N, C-alpha and C positions, 0 to 999 in steps of 0.2 A: 323699827317701831318706836314711837315716842308719843308723849302726851301733849296734846295741843292746847289744853287748858287744865286748870286745877281740878283734880278728881278727888272726891270723897269716897273712901272705900269703907264699907261696914265690916267686911271680913278681912282676915289676915292674908288672903291670897286671891288672885284673879286668874282664871283659866280661860284661854281663848283658843278657837280653832282657826288656823290660817290655811287658806286654800290657794294653790297656784295652778294655772292651766296654760296650755299652749294652743292658741286658736288655729294654728295650721295643722298640727298633728293630732289635736284634740286630746293631748295628754293631760293628766290631772294628778296633782300631788296634794297631800294634806299633812299638817303637822299640828301638834298640841303645844301651846305656849302657856307657861305658868308664871305669873307675876306674884312675888312676895311683897306685901305691903309693910313698909317700915316707917320710921320717923322721918320728918321733913329734914333734908340736908341743908345746912347753911353754907353758902359759898361766899368767901370774902373777896370778891372780884370788884374791879373798877369798871364802871360803865363808860363807854367811849363818849368823848365830848361831841356835843351837837347831835347826839342820836338818842332816841327814846327807847326805853326797854319795853318789851311787849311781845306779842306773837310774831311780829315781823322779824324782830331781832332773833327770836328763837329759831325761826325757819332758816334765817341766814346762817346762823351758827351750825345748824344741822347740815346745810348744803356744803359748807366749807370744811367741816371737821368731822372725821370719822372716829368713833370711840369703839373700836372692835374689842377692847378688853374691859368693858364696863363692869363694875362691881356693884353690888346691892347691899344695903345695910338692913339688918333685922334687929330684933330685940336682943339677941344674943351676940350681936356684932356683925362684922362683914362676912358675907358668903359669896363665893364665886359660882357662876353658872356652871352647869355640867357641860354645856356645849359652847364652842366658839361661834361667833356670829359669822354669817355668810355675807361678805361685802358685795353690794351690787356692782355690776360692771361699770367701768369708767369709759365713757365715749370721748374719742379725740378725733376731730375732723382732720382729714388729710389735706396736704398742701397749704397748711396754715402759714400766714406770712409773719407771724411773731407779734411782738419781739420775743426772743428766746434768751434765757429759758422761760418757759411759760408754765405757770403753776396749774397743776391739775387738781390736787386734793391735799388736805392736811390730815396726817394720822397722829393720834396721841393716845396715851394711856392714862387712866385715872390715877395711876401711881406717880405721875410726874409732879404732883404737889408734894409728895413725901420725899422722893429721891430724884437724883438726876438720872435721866434716861437718855440713851443714845439710840437713834433709829437708823435702820439700814434696809435696803431692798436687794434681792438676788433674783437671778433668772435671766432669760434671753432678753437682751435690750438693756440690761443693767451691768452685771459682771460677766455675761456671756455674749459672744458675738450675735448680733452687732452690738458693740460695747457702747455704754454711756449714752444710750438713747434716752434713758430716764435717769433721774438723779433725785436724791432726797436730802433735805437739810437734817443732819443728825440730831440737832438740838430741838428745832421747832417741829420736825416731822412733816414739813411741807415737801411734796413730791412734784417734780417739774419734768416737762418734756424739753429736750435740748435742741431739737431740730425739726423741720417739717417731716410729716409722716407720709408714706405712700402705701395706700391699701393694696395696690397691685404687687408691691414688693412683699409686704407682710400685713395680714388683715387683723391679727390679734396678738397680744402678748400676755404671758402668764408670769406674774411676779409674786414674790413672797416678801412680806414686811416683817422685820424683826425688831424687838425692843429688848435692850440689855442695859445693865447698870454701868457705872464707870469702871467697874472691874471686869466687865465682859460677861457677867453672869446673866443668864436669861431671866428676864423679868416676866415676859408674857410669851405664850406660844406663838409661833409664826402664823401669819394670816395670809391667805391667798388673795391676790389682787388680779383681776382680769381687766385688760385694757383693750377696747375695740376701736379700730380705726374706721371712722365714718367715711363712706364712699362719697366722692365728688365726681361729677361728670367731666373727667379730664382725659378720656381716651376715645378716639374715634373708632367706629367699627372697621375691622380689617377683613377683606375678602381672603379666603383660603388661596384662591388663584386670581391673578389679575385678568386672565383670559380664560373663558370657559368655552368648550366646543360641544355642540349638540347637533342633533339631526332630527328631521321629521319628514315623513313621506309626503310627496306632493299629493294634493287632493285630499289631505286629511280633514276630518270633520272638526268643527269647533269643540274645544275641550280636550283635544289630544295632548297628552303629556309630551313635553319636549326635553327639559333638563331641569336641574336644581342648582341654584347658586347659594353659597353659604358665606356669611360674614360673622366674625366673632368680635365681641366687645369685651375688653379686659375689665371694664367696670362691673360692679355688682349686678348680677343678672336678676336678683330678686327686687331690684329697684328700677326705676325708670331709666337710670343712668346706663344700664346694660341691656335694656329691652330694645331690640333692633327690629325695624320695619323696612320692607323693600318696596320699591316702585320702579317702573320703567320710565326712563327719562326721554330717550329718543330711539327711533327705529329707522334704519337705513337699509334699502330704499323704502319709501312709503308707498309701495305698490303691492297688490292692487288697493290696499287700504293702509292708512297710517297707523292703525291699531290692529295689526295682525296677531299680536301676542299680548298676554297679560301675565302678571306674576302674583302669586299668593304673598300678601304682605308679611305674613308671619313665618311661613316655611321656606319661601324663596323658590317654589315650584313655578316654572314657566310653562304655560299651556297655550294652545292656539285659541283665538277668540273669534276669528273670522274665517270664512271659507275662501277658496280661490288660490291656494298655493299651487303654483305651476313651475316645475323646474325648468321647462323650456323657456320661460319668461324671466324668472328670477331664481338663480341658483343658490343664493346665499343672502342672509340677513345679518346685519350687525346691530345688536341691541345694547344700549348703555343702561345698566342697572345701578340704582342708587340705594345704599343702605344707610339709615338714619336711626340714631338711638333716641332716648327720651320718648319711646313709643311712636317714633316717626314725626315728632313735632319739629317742623323745619325752623321755627323761630328760636327754640332753645337747644335742640339736639345737634349733635355733630354727625357729619355725613362723610361717605366715601363712595366711590364708584368702581365698577368693573365692567368688562366687555364680554358679552355673550355672542359668540358666532354660531349662527344656526344655519346649517346646511340643509337644503331641500333635496332629499334623496329621490332618485328616479324610480318610477314604477312604469310598467309597460302599458302606458296609456296611449301610445301612438303605434298603430300597426305599420309594418313596412309596406312601401308602395313602389311599384315599378315606375321608372322615369318615363317609359314609353309603353305603349300597349303591344307593339310587335317588335320582334328582333329577327335577324336573318344571319345565316352563316353558310359556309361551304366546306366540304370535306372530300378528299380523294377516297376512292374505294380501297378496301383492304388495308386501311390504316387504323391503328388503335392508339389510345393515349394521346389524342390530338384534341386541342381546344378549338372548337368551331365557332363559338359565340360567347360574348361576355354580357351578362345581364346586370344592369345597374339598378339599384333601389335607393330609396331615400327613407331614413328613419330618424325622427327628431329626438328619440330617446338617447340616453347617455352612451356615447361610443364605446365599443369594446366591452360591453356588458351583456349579460344574457338578454336584457331587454332590447338590445340593438343588433346582436348577432343574428344573421339571417340563415334560414334553412330553406332550401329549394327542393321542390318535388315535381316530377313529371306526372301529370294526372291523366294524360291521354296522348295518343299519337305515336307511341313506341311500344307496341305489344311484345316485341322480341327482345327488348332490353338492350338496344344498341347504345344508348346514351345514359349518362348520369350527370348530375350537376353538383359540382364541388364549390364550397364557399372559400373565397380568398379572405384569410383572417385579417388582412390589413385594410383592404378597401371594402370588404363586405360584398363584393361582386360575386355573381354566380357564374362559374365557368362550365359551359356545356362541353363535356368531354366524351369522346368515343371510347367505349369499353369493349365493344364487340364489332368486328369489322363489318362494314356494309358493302353490298354488291350492287354495282351500277346496273347490271343486267336484271336485278330483282327489284330494286327500288331506286328511282332516280331522285326522289325528294321525300322529306319527312315534314309533317306539320305537327308540332308539339304544342301542348298546352301546359304551362308551368304555373306553380303557385309558390308564394314565398310567405314564411312565417318566422317568428322569433323562437329562440331557445326557451325563453320564459313565456308562460301563457299570458294572454292579455288580462289587464286588470278588470275587476268586476264592472260590468256595465259597458265595456268597450267592445265594439263590433268590428269584424274584419272589413276592410275597405274593398270596394269593387276593383280598385287599382292594385290589389294584391295578386292578380292573375294576369298573365300575358301570353301571347302566342309567339312561337319561335319556328321560323321556316329554315330548313337545312337542305341545301342542294348537294347532290352527290355527283362528283366529276368522274368520268371514265378514264382509266389508266390501262396501259398494256399489261395484261395479266399473263403469267407463264402458262404454257400448255401443261396439262396434267394427264396422267394415265388413269383411266377409270378403274381398272383392276390393278391395284398395286399393293401387294406383291401378287404377280400372276404365276400360277402353278400349272405345269403340264407334265404328262407322264408318257414315257416312251422307253423302248428297249435300248439297252446299250448296243454299241457296235453298228448303228445305222451308218450307211455310206455317206461320204462327203457330198455336200450339195443338197441334202435332203431338206425340204421345207418343214420347219417345226411348227410355226404359228405366225400370226400377224399381231405384233405388239404395237398398237397405234395409240396416239395421244389425242386429246380433245383440247381445242383452243376455246377458253371461256369467253373471249371477246367476240360475241355474236354480231356486233355492229361494226366490226373491222374486218376487212378482207385481207387475211394474212395466210401465208403458207407455213407449214410445219416441216422441219427437216430433222432426220434421226441420225444418231451416231452412237458408237459404243463408248461407254464410260469406264466399265470394268468388266474384263473377260479374262480371268486368271489363267486358264489353259489355252486361250486363243482358239476356242473350238467353234465360235459362232460368227456369223455375219448378219448385218441388218441392212435392209434396203432403205436408203436415205429418203426416199419419197413416201413410200407407203408403210414402212415399218415391218416388212416381212423378214422373218428370221430363218436363216438356213445354216446348215452345219458346214464348218470349214475344215473339220478333221473328225476322226472317229471318236465318239464319246465312249470312254471306258469307265465303268462303274468302280473298278478297283484302283483308279487313280488317286493320288494324294490330294487332289483338288476336290474330291467328293467328300462331303460331310453328311453322314446318315442317309446315303443314297441320293443326296440332292446336290445338284450343281447350280450355283447362283451367279448371275451376271446382271450388270446394271447398264441401262441405256439412257441416252439424253435426247429430249425433244425440244427444239428451239424454234421460235417463230422469227419473222423478219420485221417485227414492229420497231418503233422508235421510242425508247431504246429497246433492243431485242430482249426477250425473256425466254427462259428455259426451265424445263422441269425434268425430273428423273423418275425412272420406273425400274423395278427389280423383277427379273424373270427367274423363276425357280423351276428347274428341270429335274423331275424325279425319274431316275434311271432304273428300269426293270432289269434284273440280272438274267443273263444267259450263260450257258455252260461253255465258257471260253477259257477256262483255266484248269489245267490238269493238276491232280493232287501231287503233293510232295511228302516225303518221309522225313521224320526226325527221330533220333539224332543222325547226323552225318557220320559220326565216329562212335565206336564202342569197343569194349574189351570183354573177353570171355575166357574161362579156364580151358586148358588144353584137354581136360577130361570132362565128360558129361557129369553134371551135378545140378544142384538147384540154381546155379548161376546162369541166367538167361538174359537176353537183350530185349527190352521193351521198346516197341516201335509205335510211333504215333503218326497218323496221316493228317495233313493239313491242306485245305483248299481255299483259295482266295475268293471263290464264289460263295453264294449263300444258298440256303435251302430253297428249292429241292435239288440243287446242282452240287451237293456235297455228299456226305455219307448216307447210308452205310457204304464203306469202302470194301473192295475185294483185294486181298493180299495173296500173291503167289510167286513162286520161284521160277525163273525161266528154265526151259529144257536144254538150252545151249548157253554155256558149256555144260556138259553132263556132270562135271565135278561139283557143281553148285548143289544140285539136288542130291548128290551122293553124300556130300559132307554136311549139308545144312537142312534144316526143316523149319517151317514157319507155321505158327498156330494163331488163328484169329480169336481174339478175346471178345470183342464187340464190334460195333460198326466203325469205330475210329482207332482201335488199338489191336496190336498183334505182338507175338513173341517169337524171336529168332533164337534157335538153339542148335547144338551139334547133333547130327544124326549118328556119327561114328563114335567109337569108344575113345579114340585118341586122335588128336590133330596136332601136328608139330607146331611149336611156337613160331609166331610170325604175324605179319599183317596181310589180311586177305580182303579183296574187294568182292563184296557179296551183292549182286544185283537182285532187286526185288521189284516186281511189277505191282502197281497199285492202281485200281480203277474206281472212279466215282459213280454216283447214281444218276447223273444227268441224262438229258435226252437230246441228242445222243450222248452216251457216256464217253468220257475221256480217260485215258490211262497214261501212265508215265512210269518209266523204269528208273529207279533211284539206286545209286551205288552207295553202300554203307561200308566204310573202312572198319574192319573188325580186327582187333589185336588179340591174338591167341597167346596166352602166357601161362607158366606154371603158377599154381595157387597154393596157399597154405591151407591149414585145416579149417579156417573160417570161410574159405572160398574167395579170398582176396589175393590179387596178384602180388607176388614178392617183388622186391626191388630188382634183383638179378633177373627174375623172370620178365619184368617189364622192359628191361634193357634188351634181353634176348629177344623179346617180342618185337623190338624195334629193328632186329636184323643183325645183331652182333653175336659173335661166338664167345665161348668161355674164355679163350686166351685173350681176346681183345678186352673183355671185361676185366680180367686180372691186370692187364697192362694199364688200363685206365685207373684202377684203384691204386697201383704202385705209383703212378705219376702224381696222383692227388696227395699221397703220403709224403713223397719227396718235396712237393711244393710247400706243404704245411711245415715241414722241417726247416726248409730254407727261410721261410718267414719268421719262424721262432728264433733261429740263429741270428738273423738280422736285427731283430728286436733286442736280443741280449747284447749284441755288439754295440748297438746305439746307446743303450743304458751305460755300458762300461766306458764308452768314450766320453759320455757326458760327465761321469764321475771323475775320470782322469782330468778333464778340462778344469773342473772346479779345484781339484787338488793342485794342479800346476799353477794356478793363480796364487795359491798360498805359499808354495814351495819353489818359486822361480829362482834361478841362479842369479846372484847379485851382479855378476859380470854381464849377464844377458839383459839386465834391467837398464833401460836407456832413459829412465825418467829423470835421473840426477846427473847425467853426463852431457858434456858439450861435444857435439859431433862435428868433426872436421870433414867437410865435403870436398873442397877444392880451394886453390889459391888463384888469384887473378891479379896481375899487376895493374898499375895505373895507366891511363891513356897518355897521349902525346902531350897534353897540356898540364898534366900533374906529375911530370917526372921529377920535379924538384922536391917532392915531398918524400919524407922518410917513412916508408911503409913498413919498416921493421917493427914499429910499435904496434901495428895492427896484426902481425903474424904471430901464430902460436909458436913459441920457441921449441926447438928439438932438444936443446941442452940448457944448462943453467949458467954457461960461461958468460954470455952477454948480460945476464942479470947480476952475477957476482962481480963483474968488472965495472959496473956502473958506479958513478960517484955517489957518495952518501946523499940521500934524499931523492935520488933519481932512480926509482925502482918501480917496476910493474908488480904490484902486489895483488893484481887481479888474475894472475896466471896460476895455473895449477902447480903446486909445489912438486918437485921431483924427489923422491926418496923411496924408502922401502915400502913395498905394498903390504898392506895388512892382510892377514890370513883370515878370510871369511870361511865359515863352515861349509863343507861340501854337502850338497843336496843328496840325500840317499836315493839310490836307484829305485827302490820300491818303498815309497813313503808309508809310514805307519801313522795313523791318526793320533796316536798318543805322543808322537815325537814333534808335533807341530809347535807346541808351546816352547819346548827346548830349542828348537831350530830358530824361532823368531827371537828369543832372548839372546842367543849367541850372535845372530846377525846384528842385533842392536848394539851389543858391546863392541863388535868389530867396527861398526860405522862410527861410534863415538870416538874410537882411538885412531881413526883414519884421518891424517892431516891433509890428504889429497882430496877429500870429499868436499864438494861445493857447500857453502860459499867461501871456503878457505879462511873464514874469520878475518877478513880484511876489508878495507875501504877500497873502492874502485877508483883508479887514477886514469883519466881519459887523455890527459896531455900534460906536458911539463913546460912551464913558462920561465924557468931559471930560478936562481936563488935570490933571496932578498925581496923586499917589497917596500915601496914608498908609503904604503898605507899604514905601516906600523903593525904592532902586535895586537892581536885580539885576545891575548891571554887573560885580560881583565874580565872577560865574560865568563868567568868560572862560576861554579855553584855558590850560592849564597850560604850554604851550610857551613858549620864551624869546622868540618873535617873530622870530627870525632866519631862519625858514624862507622859502625863495624860492618865491613863488606865480606867477612870471612865466609858468609853463607854461600857466596858465589862458588866456592870450591865444591860445594855439594851438588852443583847443577850439571856436572859432567864435563868432558873434555872440550866441548864447544864453547864453554864459558871460562876456560882456563886462563886465556890471555887477559880477559877482563878482570878475573880474580887477581891475577898478578899485578895489574895496574893499580887497582884500588884496594886490594887486600894486603899489600905489603909483602909480596912474594920476592923471589930471588931475581927474576927478570925485571928490567926497567919497563 
């Protein structure tokens, strides 16, 4: 606020109300400003040359210079305001071409007339990144921008201006400076995607939404620089109209504007969309384009139609899962979609359900397939009426075509069918035991080929017991043997046989039939008694023999049975008695008080209840034996019952005891022998040990061609004369020395386990002191080549040691190392 002309104030102060408001948000702020009226200040300044002072100069000064720290003078002197001024924002256009640095504003304090003041600015763009975008002359307070601004990089800056004296002392409070970058139209609209994909159903009404395209402009959206408008540039193809779509210029929504979208004619549209800023002004605005691909999606607006009105096919009778006709249809909708996939139905001509129509998923054809066998003798042809539709229902307003129905004629061809037995399995009933050659029944087959003159021949396919014959011409069945119900081939009184009926057609065909014969039982089996053997005490007591009667027949040709003892021989009824318990069981017991132990054959007559009844005499072997107090046969009594006397029994027991004793002695002898064998391995006589001895088997002279060789060197000497008489250096040292034999310890006759250690130690000492024991501590000489050698001595190949090593420890290694100890340890021998 400043005075634009001279003001005369009657009072000492002036109070004003300042109001600020925002036209967009309708915000409103109010503040009270109080001016103190003082004396007129005198300024000793110089007017610029060539310029007049006045209101224009005053306005120019106010636009170039900011006095944020202005002071006022009153009658009592200078007084500072209670509040700092709020500096209006500084606007800087972006993309300025300079020259740079370009002055923005000048900041000064009223105190710069009295003292030297230094000005500085801080904040982002000054001493914070980005650095040195703004600068200030520390003396004059002029603030500059040093380079072009980019609003899209940063739209505003907040700086603080500082005023200090030459000593760095704060003269004024820091003042906030706001710098706004003014937007310029330097950015084109950019689409989010270069290619947009959308779809719309064919046949859609005008105004149907398709898709939305969006472009963003980096310029200020509150100005025309960032206000984007859309329009459609081109449409390809231009069918059926060049303006099938329109776009909302502000939102970018694409909608249909004309009718006539047909996928079968045009499947896809390519629309070029342009976005322009400056509110769509093509003269001043910047533009960009994107591509919108609009796919016309299919709807079921084309019903399937048969390519012809009639179809025909042929099928052999009695065949299933056979394709007899292929139905072709045409559908202009999108292939392999629910709008295209065909469904076939038989609406008439097949009341029994012999056929079905399956859809080929690749070709969409209908395959008429037989699912239930047809019979030429019943139906020679079928006239089917079929209908085709889609998986998806037809679109609204679309009607089925009359070409969606067709007729199918299927002819049935006759084939040679196998004869069949009308009653299969056939059951007949008769008594067992009918004589051979009896006619049982006629098991005939029927040939279904009524229009073919063919003969049927019969034969047996399965007759386990070989009881039946069949007439090859008429199928009459007779018996070839007696049928027995008790045979193993009978299961639940039924005998089963299978027969074959074959015609003479081309090719021949045959069928099988099963005949079941239920055999009625007759009384042809006498009863038997069980058990066949038993035992009883020699004295009468509660110990009796239970007898059971068994009959292979069935009721009524079985029990109740009658048990009785024969009258001959008379001893049977004298010694034994039989008591019937019920229809199937009886008890046999002794009649007399005592019967000598032994085995008795007791005959028993058993009679069944058949008509006529059959009886059988069964022999039961009964062992009579002495029993203990519990009524059980004793062991001796059982043997005695077998027919042996007391002496024989005693002899058998003695033999058993002798046999057990011999087995026990043999086991003890084997264990003792095994123990002696282990002991002998440890205590073997050294002279019997051949492990360290050279065995002389025989001598054999040379042949005729090697008589000139001296074989004495290869012979084991009997004496030492030829060795002792040899010249020095010519000596067999691989021969066993002859001298006094060492005394080895004598093995005790009866070794004691505690003496084994002493025996081994004594044998070890004797072996160490035995000079005749191999290897005799010598080198082996295989031949002698004479004294002297032209090769010279190899004595220089001695040890590289100094010779000071002590080898006396070799004396501690025993007699076998004695010679080595004498050679290196400084002994008496050389």
